[in-house]
VOPAGU-2260 file (C-alpha; in pm, 1 decimal, decimal comma):
REM VOPAGU-2260
SITE   aa  ch    i         X         Y         Z
SITE  MET   A    0    7693,2   -3481,0    2232,1
SITE  ILE   A    1    7897,1   -3143,4    2143,1
SITE  LEU   A    2    8065,1   -2917,7    2424,5
SITE  TRP   A    3    8172,0   -2607,8    2304,6
SITE  VAL   A    4    8446,8   -2420,3    2543,8
SITE  MET   A    5    8709,3   -2181,0    2595,7
SITE  PRO   A    6    9062,0   -2257,2    2629,1
SITE  ASP   A    7    9088,3   -2253,9    2993,2
SITE  SER   A    8    9407,7   -2364,2    3035,7
SITE  GLY   A    9    9571,3   -2219,3    2718,4
SITE  ASP   A   10    9826,0   -2441,8    2571,7
SITE  ARG   A   11    9717,3   -2714,2    2818,0
SITE  SER   A   12    9333,4   -2702,3    2735,6
SITE  LYS   A   13    9298,4   -2977,6    2516,2
SITE  GLU   A   14    9483,5   -3230,0    2745,0
SITE  ASN   A   15    9327,3   -3126,6    3078,9
SITE  TYR   A   16    8934,6   -3156,7    2895,3
SITE  ALA   A   17    9027,3   -3477,5    2789,7
SITE  SER   A   18    9117,2   -3583,9    3115,1
SITE  PHE   A   19    8795,7   -3415,8    3246,7
SITE  ILE   A   20    8580,4   -3573,8    3017,2
SITE  SER   A   21    8704,4   -3911,8    3077,2
SITE  LEU   A   22    8596,7   -3890,7    3412,8
SITE  PHE   A   23    8299,6   -3790,6    3298,2
SITE  LYS   A   24    8286,2   -4098,3    3048,6
SITE  LYS   A   25    8356,3   -4366,4    3324,6
SITE  GLU   A   26    8036,6   -4297,1    3477,0
SITE  ASN   A   27    7816,9   -4256,6    3180,8
SITE  PRO   A   28    7984,8   -4511,0    2929,0
SITE  SER   A   29    7653,5   -4454,2    2690,7
SITE  VAL   A   30    7733,5   -4095,4    2623,1
SITE  ASP   A   31    7936,4   -4014,9    2349,7
SITE  ILE   A   32    8092,4   -3624,3    2409,8
SITE  SER   A   33    8284,8   -3421,4    2174,3
SITE  VAL   A   34    8489,7   -3107,3    2280,9
SITE  ARG   A   35    8522,3   -2763,8    2015,7
SITE  VAL   A   36    8755,7   -2526,2    2197,4
SITE  PHE   A   37    8678,4   -2154,1    2112,2
SITE  THR   A   38    8864,4   -1804,3    2189,0
SITE  ARG   A   39    8587,3   -1581,3    2378,2
SITE  ASN   A   40    8560,1   -1348,3    2053,7
SITE  VAL   A   41    8513,2   -1622,6    1833,1
SITE  LEU   A   42    8228,2   -1778,1    2071,1
SITE  TRP   A   43    8096,8   -1419,1    2126,6
SITE  ARG   A   44    8025,1   -1416,8    1743,8
SITE  ARG   A   45    7886,9   -1779,2    1710,7
SITE  MET   A   46    7656,3   -1638,4    1980,6
SITE  PHE   A   47    7457,5   -1462,1    1746,9
SITE  THR   A   48    7421,0   -1757,8    1466,3
SITE  ILE   A   49    7395,2   -2063,6    1661,3
SITE  LYS   A   50    6998,2   -2012,7    1657,0
SITE  HIS   A   51    6955,7   -2043,0    1328,8
SITE  PRO   A   52    7244,9   -2244,3    1189,1
SITE  THR   A   53    7297,3   -2387,2     823,0
SITE  HIS   A   54    7233,8   -2723,0     745,6
SITE  GLU   A   55    7632,5   -2742,1     725,7
SITE  GLU   A   56    7674,8   -2604,4    1073,2
SITE  GLU   A   57    7687,3   -2851,6    1375,3
SITE  VAL   A   58    7468,6   -2756,1    1705,0
SITE  PRO   A   59    7635,8   -2774,1    2012,5
SITE  ASP   A   60    7440,1   -2921,8    2300,9
SITE  ILE   A   61    7616,8   -2757,9    2606,4
SITE  ILE   A   62    7832,6   -2385,7    2567,6
SITE  GLN   A   63    8056,9   -2238,5    2794,1
SITE  ILE   A   64    7964,8   -1877,3    2857,2
SITE  PRO   A   65    8083,2   -1583,6    3052,5
SITE  HIS   A   66    7816,0   -1555,6    3341,0
SITE  TYR   A   67    7720,3   -1217,7    3253,5
SITE  TRP   A   68    7584,5   -1307,2    2876,3
SITE  THR   A   69    7335,7   -1532,5    3047,3
SITE  ALA   A   70    7066,5   -1243,5    3017,0
SITE  LEU   A   71    7150,0   -1220,0    2643,5
SITE  LEU   A   72    7100,6   -1564,7    2575,7
SITE  VAL   A   73    6788,4   -1587,4    2728,2
SITE  ARG   A   74    6660,5   -1283,8    2532,5
SITE  GLU   A   75    6775,7   -1427,8    2192,1
SITE  GLY   A   76    6591,8   -1716,4    2297,2
SITE  VAL   A   77    6906,1   -1986,6    2259,1
SITE  ALA   A   78    6901,3   -2112,8    2629,7
SITE  THR   A   79    6705,9   -2353,9    2767,9
SITE  ASN   A   80    6506,9   -2340,0    3118,2
SITE  LEU   A   81    6706,6   -2581,7    3288,6
SITE  SER   A   82    6458,3   -2523,4    3594,8
SITE  GLU   A   83    6194,2   -2685,6    3352,8
SITE  LEU   A   84    6458,6   -2974,6    3249,1
SITE  ASP   A   85    6482,0   -3039,4    3625,4
SITE  SER   A   86    6221,9   -2880,8    3895,7
SITE  SER   A   87    6458,8   -2974,0    4156,4
SITE  LEU   A   88    6799,0   -2786,9    4011,4
SITE  SER   A   89    6912,7   -2531,6    4282,8
SITE  LEU   A   90    7173,2   -2274,3    4359,9
SITE  THR   A   91    7133,4   -2309,8    4732,4
SITE  ASP   A   92    7527,7   -2410,8    4750,0
SITE  CYS   A   93    7660,1   -2175,1    4494,4
SITE  LEU   A   94    7865,9   -1885,0    4592,8
SITE  PRO   A   95    7592,7   -1581,8    4653,8
SITE  ALA   A   96    7770,5   -1339,2    4428,7
SITE  LEU   A   97    7756,4   -1594,5    4134,9
SITE  LYS   A   98    7348,4   -1667,7    4172,2
SITE  ASP   A   99    7193,7   -1378,7    4018,0
SITE  HIS   A  100    7393,4   -1436,3    3686,6
SITE  CYS   A  101    7225,4   -1792,7    3636,7
SITE  TYR   A  102    6886,8   -1638,2    3634,6
SITE  GLN   A  103    6647,5   -1514,8    3324,3
SITE  PRO   A  104    6672,2   -1133,8    3492,0
SITE  GLY   A  105    6334,2   -1087,1    3708,3
SITE  THR   A  106    6298,1   -1459,9    3769,0
SITE  LYS   A  107    6418,0   -1766,0    3929,6
SITE  ASP   A  108    6422,1   -1959,9    3603,4
SITE  ILE   A  109    6773,1   -2125,5    3600,1
SITE  PHE   A  110    6929,1   -2074,4    3226,0
SITE  SER   A  111    7278,2   -2128,7    3305,3
SITE  TYR   A  112    7496,5   -2311,3    3593,8
SITE  PRO   A  113    7804,3   -2197,9    3744,7
SITE  TRP   A  114    8099,6   -2431,7    3654,1
SITE  TRP   A  115    8396,6   -2209,7    3805,2
SITE  CYS   A  116    8511,3   -1865,9    3902,4
SITE  ASP   A  117    8810,2   -1645,9    3964,8
SITE  MET   A  118    8902,3   -1323,9    4115,4
SITE  SER   A  119    9178,4   -1040,6    4071,8
SITE  ALA   A  120    9418,5    -959,6    4269,7
SITE  LEU   A  121    9757,6    -834,0    4338,8
SITE  HIS   A  122   10043,1   -1088,6    4333,8
SITE  TYR   A  123   10424,3    -981,6    4410,4
SITE  ARG   A  124   10757,8   -1141,6    4446,6
SITE  ALA   A  125   10849,4   -1126,4    4791,1
SITE  ASP   A  126   11225,6   -1087,9    4743,5
SITE  HIS   A  127   11202,7    -809,2    4486,1
SITE  LEU   A  128   10958,7    -599,6    4752,3
SITE  LYS   A  129   11204,5    -647,1    5055,8
SITE  LEU   A  130   11410,4    -440,6    4860,0
SITE  VAL   A  131   11211,7    -111,8    4835,4
SITE  THR   A  132   10955,1    -163,7    5128,5
SITE  SER   A  133   10922,6    -306,9    5455,6
SITE  ASP   A  134   10583,2    -330,9    5476,8
SITE  PRO   A  135   10407,0    -441,5    5110,9
SITE  ALA   A  136   10049,9    -477,6    5254,8
SITE  ARG   A  137   10074,7     -96,8    5383,9
SITE  ASP   A  138   10199,9      67,4    5083,2
SITE  LEU   A  139   10038,4    -157,3    4815,0
SITE  SER   A  140    9704,3     -49,7    4996,6
SITE  THR   A  141    9641,2     215,1    4775,1
SITE  TRP   A  142    9684,3     298,9    4429,5
SITE  LYS   A  143    9907,2     600,5    4472,4
SITE  GLY   A  144   10132,9     373,0    4689,0
SITE  PHE   A  145   10158,8      69,1    4396,9
SITE  LEU   A  146   10260,2     352,5    4157,8
SITE  GLU   A  147   10517,6     444,1    4370,1
SITE  ILE   A  148   10651,1     134,2    4461,3
SITE  CYS   A  149   10653,8      55,1    4087,3
SITE  GLU   A  150   10900,1     382,2    4075,5
SITE  LYS   A  151   11128,1     271,5    4361,9
SITE  LEU   A  152   11148,0     -80,6    4166,3
SITE  ARG   A  153   11225,6      66,4    3838,0
SITE  ASP   A  154   11508,7     225,3    3983,7
SITE  THR   A  155   11620,9     -57,6    4185,7
SITE  PHE   A  156   11624,1    -311,8    3871,1
SITE  LYS   A  157   11708,9     -35,6    3621,9
SITE  ASP   A  158   12038,7    -230,9    3511,3
SITE  VAL   A  159   11829,1    -558,5    3435,9
SITE  SER   A  160   11738,2    -596,9    3072,2
SITE  GLY   A  161   11355,2    -617,1    3003,6
SITE  TYR   A  162   11261,9    -518,1    3332,7
SITE  TYR   A  163   10913,0    -378,5    3419,9
SITE  PRO   A  164   10771,7    -320,0    3784,6
SITE  VAL   A  165   10428,6    -486,1    3646,5
SITE  GLN   A  166   10377,9    -781,9    3437,4
SITE  ASN   A  167   10094,7    -787,2    3182,6
SITE  SER   A  168    9857,4   -1024,7    3245,0
SITE  ASP   A  169    9668,0    -979,1    2974,3
SITE  TRP   A  170    9680,7   -1269,6    2685,1
SITE  ARG   A  171    9694,5   -1011,6    2398,3
SITE  GLY   A  172    9970,6    -789,6    2582,5
SITE  SER   A  173    9714,3    -534,3    2569,9
SITE  LEU   A  174    9505,3    -304,0    2806,4
SITE  SER   A  175    9285,4    -508,1    2988,2
SITE  MET   A  176    8948,2    -381,0    3102,0
SITE  ARG   A  177    8875,5    -669,5    3296,0
SITE  ASN   A  178    9207,2    -554,8    3520,6
SITE  ALA   A  179    9074,4    -164,7    3474,6
SITE  LEU   A  180    8726,1    -248,9    3666,7
SITE  PRO   A  181    8857,0    -287,9    4009,7
SITE  CYS   A  182    9008,6      71,5    3908,9
SITE  VAL   A  183    8686,5     240,4    3801,9
SITE  TRP   A  184    8487,0      74,4    4098,5
SITE  GLY   A  185    8698,4     222,0    4357,4
SITE  LYS   A  186    8622,8     548,2    4186,4
SITE  GLY   A  187    8237,0     460,9    4375,0
SITE  VAL   A  188    8088,6     406,2    4028,7
SITE  ASP   A  189    7961,7     113,3    3836,3
SITE  LEU   A  190    7943,7      63,2    3431,8
SITE  VAL   A  191    7513,7     132,5    3467,8
SITE  SER   A  192    7317,0     281,0    3736,5
SITE  SER   A  193    7097,1      53,6    3965,5
SITE  ASP   A  194    6815,4      80,3    3753,0
SITE  PHE   A  195    6992,9      10,7    3413,9
SITE  ALA   A  196    6878,0     362,0    3302,1
SITE  THR   A  197    7206,5     552,2    3237,8
SITE  THR   A  198    7574,4     460,4    3230,5
SITE  ALA   A  199    7889,0     601,7    3436,2
SITE  VAL   A  200    8096,7     579,4    3148,5
SITE  GLY   A  201    8130,7     926,3    3066,1
SITE  THR   A  202    8159,9    1034,2    3392,9
SITE  LYS   A  203    8477,5    1232,9    3551,6
SITE  ALA   A  204    8506,2     959,2    3814,7
SITE  PHE   A  205    8492,7     669,0    3549,7
SITE  LYS   A  206    8733,2     861,1    3340,0
SITE  GLU   A  207    8961,2     911,5    3667,3
SITE  GLY   A  208    8945,3     538,7    3728,6
SITE  LEU   A  209    9004,8     403,8    3415,7
SITE  ARG   A  210    9348,6     674,1    3373,2
SITE  SER   A  211    9454,1     484,1    3716,4
SITE  TYR   A  212    9525,2     179,7    3548,8
SITE  ILE   A  213    9616,6     336,4    3221,4
SITE  LEU   A  214    9903,1     479,0    3399,5
SITE  LEU   A  215   10064,0     164,1    3426,6
SITE  ALA   A  216   10153,8     198,2    3048,1
SITE  LEU   A  217   10168,9     576,5    3035,9
SITE  ARG   A  218   10465,5     552,2    3290,4
SITE  ASN   A  219   10611,6     215,3    3112,0
SITE  TYR   A  220   10562,9      34,2    3448,5
SITE  MET   A  221   10398,4    -253,7    3233,7
SITE  PRO   A  222   10472,4    -334,0    2895,3
SITE  ILE   A  223   10185,3    -321,9    2623,3
SITE  LEU   A  224   10178,7    -486,0    2287,6
SITE  ARG   A  225   10488,9    -684,8    2314,4
SITE  GLU   A  226   10615,0   -1020,4    2221,7
SITE  ARG   A  227   10406,9   -1233,2    2545,1
SITE  GLY   A  228   10673,8   -1384,0    2772,6
SITE  SER   A  229   10942,3   -1187,9    2601,9
SITE  LEU   A  230   11059,9    -941,8    2891,9
SITE  GLY   A  231   10829,8    -822,4    3193,6
SITE  THR   A  232   10761,2   -1142,5    3353,5
SITE  MET   A  233   10778,9   -1254,3    3741,2
SITE  VAL   A  234   10883,4   -1618,4    3697,5
SITE  SER   A  235   11196,3   -1465,2    3484,2
SITE  GLY   A  236   11249,4   -1224,1    3726,8
SITE  LYS   A  237   11178,5    -936,2    3521,2
SITE  ALA   A  238   10875,4    -804,0    3686,7
SITE  SER   A  239   10806,6    -808,4    4035,8
SITE  MET   A  240   10414,3    -755,7    4065,3
SITE  MET   A  241   10096,1    -865,3    3848,3
SITE  ILE   A  242    9742,7    -762,7    3884,0
SITE  SER   A  243    9567,2   -1088,2    3741,3
SITE  ARG   A  244    9330,9   -1375,6    3851,3
SITE  LYS   A  245    9443,3   -1641,0    4065,1
SITE  GLN   A  246    9486,2   -1885,0    3704,7
SITE  GLY   A  247    9853,6   -1906,1    3629,0
SITE  LEU   A  248    9990,4   -1882,8    4004,0
SITE  SER   A  249   10064,4   -2237,7    4035,4
SITE  THR   A  250   10374,4   -2181,4    3827,4
SITE  PHE   A  251   10526,4   -2014,4    4111,8
SITE  GLY   A  252   10431,4   -2318,5    4359,1
SITE  ALA   A  253   10684,5   -2571,4    4138,8
SITE  ARG   A  254   10946,0   -2267,3    4239,7
SITE  ARG   A  255   11045,7   -2294,1    4561,0
SITE  THR   A  256   11300,1   -2040,9    4539,5
SITE  THR   A  257   11055,1   -1793,6    4415,6
SITE  ARG   A  258   10816,0   -1690,3    4721,9
SITE  VAL   A  259   10450,5   -1478,3    4570,4
SITE  ARG   A  260   10235,2   -1331,3    4817,9
SITE  THR   A  261    9891,3   -1215,7    4715,3
SITE  LEU   A  262    9701,0    -868,2    4834,1
SITE  PRO   A  263    9392,3    -728,5    4700,1
SITE  VAL   A  264    9393,7    -476,0    4420,1
SITE  PRO   A  265    9532,5    -149,0    4566,1
SITE  ALA   A  266    9236,9     109,0    4590,0
SITE  THR   A  267    9218,3     418,5    4394,3
SITE  GLY   A  268    8929,3     524,1    4655,8
SITE  ALA   A  269    8784,3     464,0    4975,9
SITE  GLN   A  270    8840,1      51,2    4977,8
SITE  SER   A  271    8992,9    -219,0    4745,9
SITE  GLN   A  272    8752,9    -369,9    4484,0
SITE  ALA   A  273    8814,3    -710,2    4293,0
SITE  TYR   A  274    8670,2    -835,8    3973,4
SITE  LEU   A  275    8479,3   -1168,4    4048,6
SITE  SER   A  276    8406,6   -1334,8    3693,7
SITE  GLY   A  277    8256,8   -1684,5    3666,9
SITE  MET   A  278    8233,5   -1920,4    3370,8
SITE  ASN   A  279    7866,7   -2127,3    3366,2
SITE  LEU   A  280    7700,9   -2350,3    3127,5
SITE  PHE   A  281    7393,5   -2359,7    2945,6
SITE  ILE   A  282    7203,4   -2582,8    2733,3
SITE  ASN   A  283    7128,5   -2537,4    2358,6
SITE  VAL   A  284    6749,9   -2505,7    2273,7
SITE  LEU   A  285    6813,2   -2673,8    1981,1
SITE  SER   A  286    7000,6   -2978,5    2135,6
SITE  GLN   A  287    6858,7   -3319,8    2112,3
SITE  GLU   A  288    7076,4   -3411,2    2377,4
SITE  LYS   A  289    6926,5   -3204,9    2693,3
SITE  LYS   A  290    6902,2   -3533,7    2933,5
SITE  ASN   A  291    7277,9   -3609,0    2899,4
SITE  ALA   A  292    7373,4   -3230,8    2873,7
SITE  LEU   A  293    7206,1   -3181,0    3209,2
SITE  LYS   A  294    7376,3   -3474,4    3373,1
SITE  PHE   A  295    7695,5   -3365,9    3259,1
SITE  ILE   A  296    7640,7   -3012,3    3384,6
SITE  LYS   A  297    7554,5   -3181,4    3708,8
SITE  PHE   A  298    7856,8   -3371,8    3692,9
SITE  CYS   A  299    8037,3   -3037,7    3705,1
SITE  ALA   A  300    7883,9   -2913,7    3994,9
SITE  ARG   A  301    7935,8   -3232,6    4171,1
SITE  GLU   A  302    8184,6   -3132,3    4484,0
SITE  ASP   A  303    8435,9   -3370,2    4404,2
SITE  ASN   A  304    8454,9   -3252,6    4042,4
SITE  GLN   A  305    8475,3   -2898,2    4123,2
SITE  LYS   A  306    8778,0   -2967,1    4295,2
SITE  LYS   A  307    8918,1   -3200,7    4024,6
SITE  TYR   A  308    8869,2   -2942,7    3732,5
SITE  THR   A  309    8937,9   -2642,6    3932,2
SITE  SER   A  310    9292,9   -2757,5    4068,0
SITE  MET   A  311    9373,9   -2891,6    3679,1
SITE  ILE   A  312    9291,0   -2542,8    3547,8
SITE  ASP   A  313    9416,6   -2342,2    3856,0
SITE  VAL   A  314    9096,9   -2139,1    3941,2
SITE  PHE   A  315    8809,5   -2142,3    4219,3
SITE  PRO   A  316    8490,7   -2359,7    4285,7
SITE  ALA   A  317    8187,6   -2180,0    4204,7
SITE  PHE   A  318    8009,6   -2340,3    4516,4
SITE  GLU   A  319    8074,5   -2256,9    4880,1
SITE  GLU   A  320    8172,0   -2571,6    5033,6
SITE  PRO   A  321    8452,5   -2646,2    4798,0
SITE  PHE   A  322    8566,9   -2297,7    4784,3
SITE  TYR   A  323    8606,8   -2270,7    5146,6
SITE  LYS   A  324    8759,7   -2603,4    5157,5
SITE  LEU   A  325    9048,9   -2473,7    4884,1
SITE  LEU   A  326    9125,2   -2156,2    5086,3
SITE  ALA   A  327    9154,4   -2393,4    5431,9
SITE  SER   A  328    9382,1   -2621,5    5270,8
SITE  ALA   A  329    9600,4   -2368,8    5049,3
SITE  PRO   A  330    9915,8   -2195,4    5084,4
SITE  GLN   A  331    9901,7   -1903,2    5290,9
SITE  ARG   A  332    9924,8   -1662,6    4998,6
SITE  LEU   A  333    9572,6   -1788,7    4908,2
SITE  VAL   A  334    9399,6   -1734,0    5230,6
SITE  ALA   A  335    9388,2   -1379,8    5152,9
SITE  TYR   A  336    9127,9   -1457,5    4863,8
SITE  GLY   A  337    8886,4   -1491,3    5182,7
SITE  ASN   A  338    8884,0   -1144,7    5237,2
SITE  ILE   A  339    8924,4   -1050,6    4847,8
SITE  LEU   A  340    8602,2   -1212,2    4803,9
SITE  SER   A  341    8398,6    -997,8    5025,2
SITE  SER   A  342    8493,2    -686,7    4809,4
SITE  ALA   A  343    8459,8    -869,9    4499,9
SITE  ARG   A  344    8229,8    -770,6    4223,6
SITE  THR   A  345    8053,1    -880,5    3923,5
SITE  LEU   A  346    7945,7    -751,4    3557,6
SITE  PRO   A  347    7546,2    -712,8    3574,4
SITE  ASN   A  348    7354,9    -950,4    3414,4
SITE  ILE   A  349    7192,6    -799,6    3154,8
SITE  THR   A  350    7117,2    -824,6    2810,8
SITE  ILE   A  351    7372,7    -518,2    2680,1
SITE  THR   A  352    7695,6    -641,8    2927,2
SITE  GLY   A  353    7851,9    -812,8    2699,9
SITE  THR   A  354    7836,1    -585,4    2383,6
SITE  ILE   A  355    7963,9    -262,3    2701,7
SITE  MET   A  356    8279,7    -468,0    2736,5
SITE  GLU   A  357    8324,4    -531,3    2380,8
SITE  ILE   A  358    8309,6    -128,5    2349,4
SITE  LEU   A  359    8558,5     -42,9    2607,2
SITE  LYS   A  360    8783,6    -355,0    2495,3
SITE  HIS   A  361    8779,3    -145,2    2148,6
SITE  ILE   A  362    8882,1     182,7    2357,4
SITE  LEU   A  363    9158,5      44,8    2539,0
SITE  ALA   A  364    9293,0    -117,4    2244,8
SITE  VAL   A  365    9333,8     184,5    2052,8
SITE  CYS   A  366    9500,9     348,0    2366,4
SITE  ALA   A  367    9760,2      63,4    2390,3
SITE  THR   A  368    9804,2     151,8    2001,9
SITE  GLN   A  369    9849,0     525,7    2073,8
SITE  ILE   A  370   10047,2     486,0    2397,5
SITE  VAL   A  371   10306,9     263,3    2180,0
SITE  GLU   A  372   10289,6     516,5    1922,9
SITE  GLY   A  373   10345,5     808,5    2136,9
SITE  ARG   A  374   10044,2     989,7    2024,2
SITE  PHE   A  375    9782,9     923,4    2330,6
SITE  THR   A  376    9616,9    1243,1    2494,3
SITE  GLN   A  377    9359,7    1229,6    2779,8
SITE  ALA   A  378    9125,8    1447,6    2571,4
SITE  ALA   A  379    9082,0    1154,7    2288,5
SITE  LEU   A  380    9041,5     914,6    2545,0
SITE  ASP   A  381    8757,4    1142,6    2701,0
SITE  ARG   A  382    8600,8    1186,7    2363,7
SITE  ALA   A  383    8612,2     816,5    2310,5
SITE  LEU   A  384    8422,8     763,0    2626,2
SITE  ASP   A  385    8177,1    1004,7    2581,3
SITE  GLN   A  386    8052,6     872,1    2258,4
SITE  ALA   A  387    8044,5     541,7    2434,0
SITE  ALA   A  388    7852,4     643,2    2721,8
SITE  LYS   A  389    7583,5     778,6    2432,8
SITE  GLU   A  390    7621,4     439,5    2237,1
SITE  ILE   A  391    7523,5     280,5    2559,7
SITE  GLU   A  392    7252,7     456,7    2698,3
SITE  TYR   A  393    7102,2     451,7    2345,4
SITE  LEU   A  394    7162,0      21,1    2434,7
SITE  LEU   A  395    7009,6      85,4    2759,2
SITE  SER   A  396    6675,3     227,7    2634,0
SITE  ILE   A  397    6590,5     -34,4    2406,5
SITE  TYR   A  398    6674,9    -344,3    2587,6
SITE  GLU   A  399    6635,8    -236,3    2941,6
SITE  GLY   A  400    6403,6      51,7    2946,0
């Protein structure tokens, strides 16, 4: 059996997958399972070729995907209907916000199953923030306050070489659409309308929300397109704050001298928003190992294994009981996630969501390059977003109309 996955824990991915697979093998010694690790970009491209593999290509049995890819894979006919494989399969215990991303849109047929999830938040070094504010929760509750704190921090640490107020959590060191989403949502708009007929990408509110995030780079509060880890990191003391998922924060747990606190992402509008991302597993329709593949999916969803794997890679369980048990037993800084979850939002489970994110990722990549080269203009960004809106609405008319 072949499992295609993403590098969930960076350079420790191979080690962690081997450890987790060994647990499955102990319970299922007759099942041979091999793991292939691909980046998200490579996996995205592979999604369009696995339906018709050449005779030289291997056929994966189980594939890990961002949960908003489910609708696309159902439309492409590459995902197995898990409800037909096992009519008792249920999402009753799954976190409510993740359920819709498992179904074929418009039905209750399960085509992918939750594995783990994560959500965005603002993390800060307590020792740094106390130098510029007596009440971080108050002063960091709005985006305006967040930018003002950035300015104060930059002035406070002006003599520290390589210092930036905000660490860039994007693995490419670029501008991240996933981190920009809470800024956009805070302006009261979404990627697509509730009837999936139009997009807000070209609207004034969307542009304002995106600019709020881009200001971090424009004002040099956050490094972009620089060698990753060379400067502007919280661990080194050369950054004070970071907007990111929970993943990776265990680094600070090992450093008792570095206290990190967690707050909701500063609000660009009436209230804070958070991006809830989920990772699901689906079974390839071409798999000859569907029975064993379903065993593995159920193994991953079991409470004890949810706890084991999510602790390995520093993310959250996708099911309610292990999720809330984690919060109950976690350090104080993680308790905030209980409130963050209540305002967290997901991307829509529609056919073109993955394509929309690729379009916006490209626009931000161009912005990052223009900022570094000193030729960024808001007018150019607005034109790119207007053009993207036309492309997105054309795709909506074809696939969702």
